[in-house]
C-alpha positions as CSV (number, residue, x, y, z in Angstrom):
1,M,9.0,-10.7,-70.5
2,A,5.3,-9.9,-71.0
3,G,4.1,-6.6,-72.4
4,G,4.5,-3.5,-70.3
5,A,8.3,-3.4,-70.2
6,R,9.9,0.0,-70.3
7,I,13.0,0.5,-72.5
8,L,15.2,3.6,-72.7
9,V,17.1,4.4,-76.0
10,V,20.0,6.8,-75.6
11,D,21.5,7.9,-78.9
12,D,22.5,11.2,-80.5
13,E,21.2,10.2,-83.9
14,Q,17.5,11.0,-84.5
15,I,17.1,8.2,-87.1
16,M,18.5,5.6,-84.7
17,R,16.2,6.7,-81.8
18,D,13.1,6.7,-84.0
19,G,14.0,3.4,-85.7
20,C,14.5,1.6,-82.3
21,A,11.3,3.1,-81.0
22,R,9.3,2.0,-84.0
23,I,10.7,-1.6,-83.9
24,L,10.3,-2.2,-80.2
25,S,6.9,-0.6,-79.9
26,K,5.4,-3.3,-82.0
27,K,6.1,-5.8,-79.1
28,D,3.8,-3.7,-76.8
29,W,6.9,-2.4,-75.0
30,E,7.0,1.3,-73.8
31,V,10.0,3.0,-75.4
32,V,11.5,6.3,-74.1
33,T,14.2,8.1,-76.1
34,A,17.0,10.4,-75.0
35,E,19.1,12.4,-77.5
36,S,22.2,12.7,-75.3
37,G,24.1,11.1,-72.4
38,E,23.0,13.9,-70.1
39,A,19.3,13.4,-71.0
40,G,19.7,9.6,-70.6
41,L,21.2,10.0,-67.1
42,E,18.4,12.4,-66.1
43,A,15.8,9.8,-67.1
44,I,17.6,7.0,-65.3
45,K,18.1,9.0,-62.1
46,G,14.5,10.1,-62.3
47,G,13.5,6.6,-61.1
48,D,11.1,5.9,-64.0
49,G,11.7,2.2,-63.6
50,F,13.3,1.2,-66.9
51,D,14.0,-2.5,-67.5
52,V,16.6,-2.2,-70.4
53,V,18.7,0.7,-71.6
54,L,20.0,0.8,-75.3
55,L,23.1,3.0,-75.0
56,D,25.2,4.4,-77.8
57,L,28.9,4.5,-76.9
58,M,29.9,7.3,-79.2
59,M,28.1,10.5,-78.3
60,P,29.2,14.2,-77.9
61,G,29.3,15.5,-74.4
62,I,29.0,12.7,-71.9
63,G,30.0,9.5,-73.7
64,G,28.4,6.1,-73.4
65,M,31.1,4.8,-71.0
66,E,30.5,7.6,-68.5
67,V,26.7,7.0,-68.7
68,L,27.3,3.3,-68.1
69,E,29.4,3.9,-65.0
70,A,26.9,6.3,-63.6
71,T,24.1,3.9,-64.3
72,Q,25.9,1.1,-62.4
73,Q,25.9,3.4,-59.4
74,V,22.2,4.3,-59.6
75,D,20.9,0.8,-60.3
76,P,23.4,-2.1,-60.6
77,N,20.6,-4.4,-61.8
78,L,19.6,-2.3,-64.7
79,L,20.5,-4.1,-67.9
80,V,22.4,-2.0,-70.5
81,I,22.9,-3.0,-74.1
82,V,25.7,-1.1,-75.8
83,I,25.2,0.1,-79.4
84,T,28.5,0.3,-81.2
85,G,29.3,1.3,-84.7
86,Y,32.3,3.6,-85.2
87,A,34.0,2.3,-82.1
88,T,36.0,-0.9,-82.1
89,V,34.8,-4.2,-80.8
90,E,37.4,-3.7,-78.0
91,S,35.3,-0.8,-76.7
92,A,32.3,-3.0,-76.6
93,V,34.2,-5.7,-74.6
94,E,35.5,-3.0,-72.3
95,A,31.9,-1.8,-71.7
96,M,30.8,-5.3,-70.8
97,K,33.6,-5.6,-68.3
98,K,32.2,-2.4,-66.7
99,G,28.8,-4.0,-66.3
100,A,27.1,-3.9,-69.7
101,Y,24.8,-6.9,-70.4
102,D,25.5,-7.2,-74.1
103,F,26.3,-5.2,-77.3
104,I,24.8,-4.9,-80.7
105,P,26.9,-3.5,-83.6
106,K,25.6,-1.0,-86.2
107,P,24.0,-1.6,-88.6
108,F,21.5,-4.2,-87.2
109,T,18.2,-5.6,-88.4
110,P,14.9,-5.3,-86.6
111,D,14.9,-9.0,-85.7
112,Q,18.4,-8.8,-84.3
113,L,17.3,-5.9,-82.1
114,R,14.2,-7.6,-80.9
115,I,16.0,-10.8,-80.1
116,I,18.7,-9.2,-78.0
117,V,16.2,-6.9,-76.2
118,N,13.9,-9.9,-75.5
119,R,16.8,-11.9,-74.1
120,A,17.7,-9.0,-71.8
121,L,14.1,-8.7,-70.7
122,E,14.0,-12.4,-69.9
123,K,17.0,-12.0,-67.7
124,R,15.5,-9.0,-66.1
125,S,12.4,-11.1,-65.3
126,L,14.6,-13.8,-63.8
127,Q,16.4,-11.2,-61.8
128,R,13.2,-9.9,-60.3
129,E,12.0,-13.4,-59.5
130,M,15.3,-14.2,-57.8
131,E,15.1,-10.9,-55.8
132,L,11.5,-11.9,-54.8
133,L,12.6,-15.4,-53.7
134,K,15.6,-14.0,-51.8
135,S,13.3,-11.5,-50.1
136,E,10.9,-14.3,-49.2
137,R,13.7,-16.5,-48.0
138,E,15.1,-13.8,-45.8
139,R,11.7,-13.1,-44.4
140,S,11.1,-16.8,-43.7
141,L,14.4,-17.0,-42.0
142,R,13.5,-14.0,-39.8
143,D,10.1,-15.6,-39.1
144,I,11.7,-18.9,-38.1
145,A,14.3,-17.1,-35.9
146,T,11.6,-15.1,-34.3
147,E,9.4,-18.2,-33.8
148,K,12.3,-20.2,-32.4
149,S,13.1,-17.4,-30.0
150,R,9.5,-17.1,-29.0
151,I,9.1,-20.9,-28.4
152,A,12.4,-21.0,-26.5
153,T,11.2,-18.2,-24.2
154,I,7.9,-19.9,-23.6
155,I,9.4,-23.3,-22.8
156,N,12.1,-21.8,-20.5
157,C,9.5,-19.8,-18.6
158,M,7.1,-22.8,-18.1
159,G,6.5,-24.0,-14.6
160,D,6.2,-27.6,-16.0
161,G,9.4,-29.4,-17.1
162,V,9.8,-30.2,-20.8
163,M,12.3,-32.8,-22.1
164,V,12.5,-33.8,-25.8
165,C,14.6,-36.7,-27.1
166,D,15.4,-37.6,-30.7
167,R,15.0,-41.1,-32.2
168,D,18.4,-42.1,-30.9
169,S,17.3,-41.4,-27.3
170,C,19.5,-38.3,-27.0
171,V,18.2,-35.3,-25.2
172,V,17.8,-32.4,-27.6
173,L,15.7,-30.0,-25.6
174,S,15.3,-29.4,-21.9
175,N,14.0,-26.4,-19.9
176,P,15.3,-25.3,-16.5
177,A,12.1,-26.6,-14.8
178,A,12.9,-30.2,-16.0
179,G,16.5,-30.0,-14.7
180,R,15.3,-28.6,-11.4
181,M,12.6,-31.4,-10.9
182,L,15.0,-34.2,-11.9
183,G,17.8,-32.8,-9.9
184,I,20.1,-32.7,-12.9
185,Q,21.8,-29.7,-14.5
186,E,20.3,-28.7,-17.8
187,S,23.7,-28.5,-19.5
188,S,24.5,-32.1,-18.5
189,M,21.4,-33.4,-20.3
190,I,21.3,-31.7,-23.7
191,G,23.2,-33.6,-26.3
192,N,23.7,-36.7,-24.2
193,P,22.0,-40.1,-24.3
194,L,19.4,-40.8,-21.7
195,S,21.6,-43.6,-20.3
196,Q,24.2,-41.0,-19.3
197,C,21.9,-38.4,-17.8
198,S,21.2,-40.1,-14.4
199,I,17.4,-39.9,-15.1
200,D,15.0,-42.1,-13.1
201,G,15.2,-45.6,-14.5
202,T,11.4,-46.0,-14.8
203,L,11.1,-42.7,-16.8
204,T,14.0,-43.8,-19.0
205,E,12.4,-47.1,-19.8
206,T,9.1,-45.3,-20.6
207,I,10.8,-43.0,-23.0
208,M,12.6,-45.8,-24.7
209,E,9.3,-47.7,-25.0
210,S,7.7,-44.6,-26.5
211,L,10.5,-44.4,-29.1
212,R,9.9,-48.1,-30.0
213,S,6.1,-47.9,-30.1
214,V,4.4,-48.2,-33.6
215,D,0.8,-47.3,-34.2
216,S,-0.1,-47.4,-30.5
217,P,-3.8,-46.4,-30.0
218,F,-2.8,-44.8,-26.6
219,P,0.6,-43.2,-27.3
220,T,0.7,-41.0,-24.2
221,V,1.9,-42.7,-21.0
222,S,1.3,-41.1,-17.6
223,Q,3.2,-42.2,-14.5
224,E,4.2,-40.9,-11.0
225,L,7.8,-40.7,-10.0
226,C,9.6,-40.1,-6.8
227,V,13.0,-38.3,-7.1
228,S,15.0,-39.1,-4.0
229,G,17.0,-36.4,-2.3
230,P,17.2,-34.5,1.0
231,T,13.5,-33.8,0.4
232,P,11.7,-36.3,-1.9
233,V,10.0,-34.8,-4.9
234,F,7.0,-36.4,-6.5
235,L,6.5,-35.9,-10.2
236,R,3.8,-36.8,-12.7
237,A,5.3,-37.5,-16.1
238,H,3.4,-37.6,-19.4
239,T,5.5,-39.2,-22.2
240,A,4.4,-39.4,-25.9
241,P,6.2,-40.1,-29.2
242,V,6.6,-37.4,-31.8
243,R,5.6,-38.6,-35.3
244,N,5.6,-37.1,-38.8
245,D,2.8,-37.1,-41.3
246,V,3.5,-40.7,-42.4
247,G,3.6,-42.0,-38.8
248,E,7.4,-42.3,-38.5
249,T,8.6,-41.8,-35.0
250,L,11.0,-38.8,-34.8
251,G,11.5,-38.7,-31.1
252,S,9.6,-38.3,-27.8
253,V,8.5,-35.5,-25.6
254,T,8.0,-35.7,-21.8
255,V,6.2,-33.1,-19.7
256,L,6.9,-33.2,-15.9
257,Q,4.6,-31.8,-13.2
258,D,5.6,-31.3,-9.6
259,I,2.8,-32.9,-7.5
260,T,4.7,-32.9,-4.2
261,G,2.3,-30.4,-2.7
262,L,-0.7,-32.3,-3.9
263,K,0.7,-35.5,-2.4
264,E,1.2,-33.8,0.9
265,L,-2.4,-32.5,0.9
266,D,-3.7,-35.9,-0.1
267,S,-1.8,-37.5,2.7
268,M,-3.1,-35.0,5.2
269,K,-6.6,-35.6,4.0
270,S,-6.3,-39.4,4.2
271,D,-4.8,-39.2,7.7
272,F,-7.6,-36.9,8.8
273,V,-10.3,-39.2,7.3
274,A,-8.7,-42.3,8.9
275,M,-8.4,-40.6,12.3
276,V,-11.9,-39.3,12.3
277,S,-13.4,-42.6,11.1
278,H,-11.4,-44.6,13.7
279,E,-12.5,-42.3,16.5
280,L,-16.2,-42.5,15.3
281,R,-16.4,-46.3,14.9
282,S,-16.2,-47.2,18.6
283,P,-19.0,-44.9,19.8
284,V,-21.2,-45.7,16.8
285,A,-20.7,-49.4,17.3
286,S,-21.6,-49.0,21.0
287,I,-24.8,-47.1,20.1
288,H,-25.7,-49.9,17.5
289,Q,-25.1,-52.6,20.2
290,Q,-27.3,-50.8,22.8
291,L,-30.1,-50.4,20.3
292,S,-29.9,-54.1,19.5
293,V,-30.2,-54.9,23.2
294,M,-33.2,-52.8,23.6
295,L,-34.9,-54.2,20.4
296,E,-34.4,-57.7,21.8
297,G,-36.4,-56.8,24.9
298,M,-33.5,-57.3,27.3
299,A,-34.1,-53.8,28.8
300,G,-37.8,-54.2,29.2
301,D,-40.9,-54.2,27.0
302,L,-41.3,-51.4,24.4
303,T,-44.4,-50.1,22.8
304,E,-45.0,-50.5,19.1
305,R,-44.2,-46.9,18.5
306,Q,-40.9,-47.2,20.5
307,L,-40.0,-50.3,18.5
308,R,-40.5,-48.5,15.2
309,M,-38.3,-45.6,16.4
310,M,-35.6,-48.0,17.7
311,R,-35.5,-49.9,14.4
312,R,-35.1,-46.7,12.4
313,A,-32.3,-45.6,14.7
314,K,-30.6,-48.9,14.4
315,E,-30.8,-48.7,10.6
316,R,-29.2,-45.2,10.6
317,A,-26.5,-46.4,13.0
318,N,-25.8,-49.4,10.7
319,G,-25.5,-47.1,7.7
320,L,-23.1,-44.9,9.6
321,L,-21.0,-47.9,10.5
322,E,-20.9,-49.0,6.9
323,L,-19.8,-45.5,5.9
324,I,-17.0,-45.5,8.5
325,N,-15.8,-48.9,7.5
326,D,-15.8,-47.8,3.8
327,L,-13.8,-44.7,4.6
328,L,-11.2,-46.7,6.6
329,D,-10.9,-49.2,3.6
330,L,-10.5,-46.2,1.3
331,S,-7.7,-44.8,3.5
332,K,-5.9,-48.1,3.4
333,I,-6.1,-48.2,-0.4
334,E,-4.8,-44.6,-0.7
335,A,-2.0,-45.5,1.6
336,G,-1.0,-48.3,-0.8
337,M,-2.2,-51.0,1.5
338,A,-5.0,-52.3,-0.6
339,V,-3.3,-55.6,-1.1
340,Q,-1.5,-56.9,1.9
341,Y,-0.7,-60.5,0.9
342,K,-1.0,-62.3,-2.4
343,E,-1.4,-66.1,-2.9
344,P,-2.5,-68.4,-5.7
345,L,-6.3,-68.6,-5.6
346,L,-8.8,-71.0,-7.2
347,M,-11.5,-68.6,-8.4
348,E,-14.2,-71.3,-8.5
349,E,-13.6,-72.0,-4.8
350,L,-13.5,-68.3,-3.9
351,L,-16.7,-67.5,-5.9
352,G,-18.4,-70.6,-4.4
353,R,-17.7,-69.2,-0.9
354,V,-19.2,-65.8,-2.0
355,R,-22.3,-67.5,-3.3
356,E,-22.7,-69.5,-0.1
357,L,-22.3,-66.3,2.0
358,M,-24.8,-64.2,0.0
359,L,-27.4,-67.0,-0.7
360,P,-29.5,-66.5,2.5
361,E,-29.8,-62.7,1.7
362,A,-30.9,-63.5,-1.9
363,E,-33.4,-66.2,-0.9
364,A,-34.9,-63.9,1.7
365,K,-35.7,-61.5,-1.1
366,G,-37.0,-64.3,-3.4
367,L,-34.1,-64.2,-5.8
368,R,-32.2,-66.9,-7.6
369,L,-28.4,-66.8,-7.2
370,E,-26.5,-69.0,-9.6
371,L,-22.8,-69.8,-10.1
372,D,-21.7,-70.8,-13.6
373,V,-18.0,-71.8,-13.9
374,E,-16.4,-73.0,-17.2
375,P,-13.4,-75.1,-16.1
376,P,-10.5,-75.2,-16.2
377,L,-9.8,-71.7,-14.7
378,R,-6.2,-70.6,-14.3
379,L,-5.0,-69.6,-10.9
380,V,-5.1,-65.9,-9.9
381,K,-2.5,-64.5,-7.5
382,G,-4.3,-62.1,-5.2
383,D,-5.4,-61.1,-1.7
384,R,-8.1,-63.6,-0.7
385,N,-10.0,-61.3,1.6
386,N,-10.0,-58.3,-0.7
387,L,-11.1,-60.3,-3.7
388,E,-13.9,-61.9,-1.7
389,G,-14.9,-58.4,-0.7
390,V,-15.0,-57.3,-4.4
391,F,-17.4,-60.0,-5.4
392,T,-19.4,-59.9,-2.2
393,N,-19.9,-56.2,-2.9
394,L,-21.0,-56.8,-6.5
395,V,-23.4,-59.6,-5.6
396,G,-24.7,-57.5,-2.7
397,N,-25.5,-54.6,-5.0
398,A,-27.2,-56.9,-7.4
399,I,-29.4,-58.2,-4.6
400,K,-30.3,-54.6,-3.5
401,Y,-31.2,-53.5,-7.0
402,T,-33.1,-56.6,-8.3
403,P,-36.8,-56.9,-7.6
404,E,-38.3,-60.0,-6.0
405,G,-38.4,-63.0,-8.4
406,G,-35.3,-61.9,-10.3
407,E,-32.1,-63.8,-11.0
408,I,-28.4,-63.1,-10.3
409,T,-25.7,-65.0,-12.1
410,I,-22.0,-65.3,-11.3
411,R,-20.2,-66.5,-14.4
412,A,-16.4,-67.3,-14.6
413,T,-14.6,-68.1,-17.8
414,G,-11.0,-68.2,-19.1
415,E,-10.1,-65.4,-21.5
416,G,-6.6,-65.9,-23.0
417,E,-4.2,-65.4,-20.2
418,N,-6.9,-63.8,-18.0
419,V,-9.8,-65.0,-15.9
420,R,-13.1,-63.2,-16.5
421,I,-15.9,-63.0,-14.0
422,D,-19.3,-61.5,-14.9
423,V,-21.9,-60.6,-12.2
424,S,-25.2,-60.2,-14.0
425,D,-28.7,-59.4,-12.7
426,T,-32.2,-58.8,-14.0
427,G,-32.6,-55.7,-11.8
428,I,-33.6,-52.1,-12.5
429,G,-30.4,-51.3,-14.5
430,I,-28.5,-48.1,-14.7
431,A,-29.4,-45.1,-16.8
432,K,-27.0,-44.2,-19.7
433,Q,-26.1,-40.8,-18.2
434,D,-25.1,-42.4,-14.9
435,L,-22.7,-45.1,-16.3
436,P,-19.6,-42.8,-16.7
437,R,-19.7,-41.9,-13.0
438,I,-20.7,-45.2,-11.5
439,F,-17.2,-45.9,-10.0
440,D,-16.8,-42.3,-8.6
441,R,-16.5,-41.8,-4.9
442,F,-19.8,-41.0,-3.1
443,Y,-21.7,-41.3,-6.4
444,R,-25.1,-42.9,-6.1
445,V,-27.8,-43.3,-8.8
446,K,-30.8,-41.2,-7.7
447,S,-34.2,-42.2,-8.9
448,E,-37.6,-43.2,-7.5
449,K,-36.6,-46.9,-7.5
450,T,-33.3,-46.3,-5.6
451,R,-34.6,-43.8,-3.0
452,Q,-35.3,-46.4,-0.3
453,I,-32.0,-48.3,-0.9
454,V,-29.3,-47.3,1.6
455,G,-25.6,-47.1,0.7
456,T,-22.5,-44.9,1.0
457,G,-21.6,-44.5,-2.6
458,L,-18.1,-45.8,-1.9
459,G,-18.4,-49.5,-2.5
460,L,-17.8,-49.5,-6.3
461,S,-14.9,-47.0,-5.9
462,I,-13.3,-49.4,-3.4
463,V,-14.0,-52.4,-5.7
464,K,-12.3,-50.6,-8.7
465,H,-9.2,-49.7,-6.6
466,I,-8.8,-53.3,-5.4
467,V,-9.2,-54.8,-8.9
468,E,-6.7,-52.3,-10.3
469,A,-4.3,-53.2,-7.4
470,H,-4.4,-56.8,-8.8
471,L,-3.5,-55.4,-12.3
472,G,-7.1,-56.1,-13.5
473,T,-9.9,-54.2,-15.0
474,I,-13.6,-53.7,-14.2
475,S,-16.4,-52.5,-16.5
476,V,-20.2,-52.4,-16.6
477,E,-22.8,-52.8,-19.2
478,S,-26.4,-51.8,-18.3
479,E,-29.6,-50.5,-19.6
480,E,-32.3,-48.9,-17.6
481,G,-34.9,-51.5,-16.8
482,G,-32.8,-54.3,-18.4
483,G,-30.4,-55.3,-15.7
484,S,-26.7,-54.9,-15.3
485,T,-23.5,-56.9,-15.9
486,F,-20.3,-56.0,-14.0
487,T,-17.2,-57.6,-15.6
488,V,-13.9,-58.2,-13.7
489,V,-10.9,-59.4,-15.7
490,L,-7.9,-60.5,-13.7
491,P,-4.5,-61.7,-15.1
492,A,-3.6,-65.3,-14.4
493,A,-0.8,-65.9,-11.8
494,S,1.8,-66.7,-14.4
495,V,1.1,-63.4,-16.1
496,Q,1.3,-61.4,-12.9
497,S,4.6,-62.8,-12.0
498,R,6.3,-61.9,-15.3
């Protein structure tokens, strides 16, 4: 032990006390002496924090054995070295049986004394370190128990369902909300494999796939589920693997959210929009038709001022009809009716028809509209009318936003097991800050160059929904003043049917 240790020497012989103090003080240890058993006990009971006691067995009054027994009651960890001279070795052994650490017979040399005391101090140091580690361990266990209890309380009180599986796909944690949402008792899930828990098959497959995933860049999978019952429950499930520091998959965690109320509100909103749009389309179409009749002069001659007013009114009615039609299309998409009928399609034929349809409008504005196909293109299984609408919308937008003398190109190429179609223009382009929202509903780019261009802000949102309903993707690359390129990637028919 380092310097600073405190040693108590209890002996009735002055010369022995002074000799021990002189020898031990040279090691930078503090030495306290007591001339009798009574004085020694007083010092020990005083709580002066001794590390080692040198105790003579043979003393008048209270003997060494009595002091040893009393010391064990005051501080069982205090190390006592018995000094024996006139007593027999059997007395020393008896003292060690009663708790003494060691003994040293008289007469002894200074080196013998220092060695035995140093050994006792080393043990005392180890004792204290062990006590510290034990205290820290107990504190850590208490902290872990407290944290575990806190986490369990939080999870059990959560409104969202939580389900955790280990790497063997056994459920190791589930809160009451998860059992309630899945219609399964919590006790019948914990400790059982997923295959025995009557959990929705789609969710089970997602969890199994999550456990098998390795280094996936998008580990979290979100999906919507419908749990059948007297009243269907709609859930949104977020599933992700749980990995350690080295990337090893330890299990998976799934968070469940009840979105039944949101589904009902969304359905009510869609029904309302569809109803209102349907009721508005007939009267607006009638107004549009009557304005066309008047502009054609079938109701009599009009002045120049009246013609201007009628043309403006017809433009507004036409814009309103476009909005109503877009809202009806959006309602169909939200009702899951975006794709009514799929058939194998030749994309070069479909795109040729789109070019033929849009060419007069492009030429009227002085634009070149080119179609570039790199054969052979694989068949795409899709809804002919909807896909024609997708590319008609993209080409129509390109015509609107490209100044006179510009060029629009429809390019189709094979890309692995997909078909890629790019619609590029040399138009005004899209500002960088507008690109993230370009496919949002009712979003339109507002600038000096787009102020006079009419539109509903729903076209690209509808296009995105239709493309995704065909298991495809759509993206855009654009630079303000440098034109735009919309890219649609559709899986080939053989891939879609897998």
